[in-house]
C-alpha positions in Angstrom: -2.3 16.2 9.4 -3.1 16.5 6.1 -2.8 19.8 5.8 1.3 19.0 6.6 1.2 16.6 4.4 0.1 19.2 1.6 2.1 22.4 2.7 5.5 19.7 2.0 4.3 18.6 -1.3 3.6 22.7 -1.8 7.1 23.5 -1.1 8.4 20.5 -2.6 6.7 21.5 -5.7 7.8 25.1 -5.3 11.5 24.4 -5.2 11.0 22.5 -8.2 9.3 25.1 -10.3 11.6 27.5 -9.3 14.6 25.7 -10.3 12.8 24.6 -13.8 12.1 28.6 -14.0 16.0 29.5 -13.6 17.4 30.1 -17.4 21.0 30.4 -16.3 22.0 26.3 -17.2 25.8 27.2 -15.1 23.3 27.8 -12.4 21.7 23.9 -12.5 23.9 22.2 -15.9 21.7 18.5 -14.1 18.5 18.2 -12.9 17.4 15.2 -11.4 14.0 15.3 -8.7 14.3 12.0 -6.3 10.8 11.5 -5.5 10.6 8.8 -2.7 8.0 5.8 -1.7 7.1 4.0 1.5 10.4 2.2 3.0 10.0 -1.6 4.2 11.9 -0.9 6.7 9.1 0.8 7.9 6.9 -2.7 8.5 9.9 -2.8 11.4 9.2 0.3 13.0 5.8 2.4 13.2 4.2 0.4 10.9 4.4 -3.2 11.8 1.9 -5.7 12.7 0.1 -6.5 15.9 1.4 -9.6 18.4 -1.3 -11.8 16.1 0.2 -10.2 12.9 -2.1 -8.2 11.9 -1.7 -4.8 9.6 -4.2 -3.2 11.4 -4.1 0.5 9.5 -6.2 2.8 8.3 -5.4 2.3 4.6 -8.1 1.4 1.9 -8.4 -2.1 0.4 -7.1 -0.6 -2.9 -5.0 2.0 -1.5 -1.1 1.1 -3.2 2.0 1.4 -1.1 4.8 3.0 -3.4 7.8 -0.3 -1.7 11.3 -0.5 -1.5 14.6 -0.9 0.4 16.2 2.1 1.7 19.4 0.1 0.7 18.4 1.1 -3.1 17.9 4.5 -2.7 22.2 5.6 -3.0 22.7 2.9 -5.8 19.9 5.0 -7.5 21.3 8.3 -6.6 24.5 7.1 -7.5 23.2 6.4 -11.4 22.1 9.6 -11.7 25.4 10.9 -10.7 27.2 9.3 -13.2 25.0 9.5 -15.7 23.7 13.4 -15.3 23.5 13.8 -19.2 20.6 10.4 -19.2 19.1 11.6 -15.9 19.7 15.0 -15.0 18.1 16.5 -17.9 15.3 17.5 -15.4 14.4 13.8 -14.8 11.5 12.5 -12.4 13.3 9.3 -11.1 10.4 7.8 -8.6 12.4 5.1 -5.9 9.4 2.3 -6.1 10.2 -1.3 -6.4 6.7 -2.3 -6.4 3.5 -0.7 -6.0 1.1 -3.2 -3.4 -2.1 -2.8 -1.6 -2.2 -4.4 2.0 -4.2 -7.5 0.9 -0.7 -7.9 -1.5 1.5 -7.7 1.0 -0.1 -9.4 3.8 -0.7 -12.3 1.1 3.5 -12.0 0.4 4.1 -12.2 3.8 2.3 -14.9 4.2 3.9 -17.2 1.0 7.1 -15.9 2.6 7.3 -16.9 6.2 4.5 -19.7 6.3 3.0 -17.8 8.8 -1.0 -18.4 7.8 -1.7 -15.6 10.8 -0.8 -12.8 8.8 -3.5 -10.4 7.7 -5.0 -6.3 7.3 -7.4 -5.3 9.4 -8.9 -2.2 7.5 -9.4 0.9 10.5 -11.1 3.9 10.2 -8.8 7.4 11.6 -10.6 7.5 15.0 -9.7 3.5 15.2 -6.0 4.1 15.2 -5.7 4.7 18.5 -1.3 5.6 19.2 -0.6 6.3 15.4 1.2 9.9 14.7 -0.8 12.5 13.1 2.0 12.1 9.9 1.4 8.2 9.9 -2.6 9.2 9.8 -1.8 12.2 7.1 0.3 9.3 4.9 -3.0 6.6 5.2 -5.1 9.4 4.3 -2.7 10.6 1.2 -2.4 7.4 -0.2 -6.9 6.8 0.2 -7.6 10.3 -1.4 -4.9 10.7 -3.6 -2.8 7.4 -4.2 0.8 7.6 -5.6 1.8 9.9 -8.3 1.3 7.6 -11.0 1.3 3.9 -11.5 4.7 3.4 -14.1 7.5 4.0 -11.1 8.9 1.4 -10.5 8.9 0.7 -14.6 10.6 4.5 -14.2 12.6 2.9 -11.4 13.9 -0.3 -13.2 15.6 2.2 -16.1 17.8 4.0 -13.8 18.5 0.6 -11.5 16.9 -2.8 -12.3 18.5 -4.3 -8.9 15.3 -2.9 -6.4 15.0 -5.3 -4.2 11.1 -7.2 -3.9 9.4 -7.0 -0.5 9.5 -11.2 -0.7 13.3 -11.1 -0.8 14.0 -7.9 1.9 11.4 -10.6 3.7 13.9 -13.3 3.2 17.4 -11.4 3.0 15.8 -9.5 6.7 14.3 -13.1 7.6 11.2 -10.6 9.0 8.8 -12.7 11.0 10.6 -15.6 9.6 11.5 -16.8 13.3 8.3 -15.8 14.9 5.7 -18.1 16.1 2.8 -19.6 13.7 
């Protein structure tokens, strides 16, 4: 339910507001807020294509997913810990390598794997049989509100400039590269 997502966002916002409102510097001497994106690894689990290489999801064609390799989380957080004077001043650090639409994701997969069958099929929410409520709520969020801001990947690269692109992740993991065309 979208209400759950809003509840979680409101709770995170309340916690962030509370921390920002504290006047005791010894309580929170360095503060960094990490906002994570959509893991490439989600393509291996709940966001995988059908056996016909179709991504059948309820994302609008213009909805951009803030994508990254979950293994890049640690290096970003380490930079924040190692350089608190630079990144611990109440900064918001998004963890995003790139923001892509489903058509751009499919085009990247086709280029890297050579599988021309990979395509995106936009579904209505009612057509998403088997999707969890959480997944549908996330899709609603990206359709209705989008991600937080357009420069997320630039801000992430300011902190850690070795973020893996989807193309690099596919090549490294060989995801869908051995599948029948």
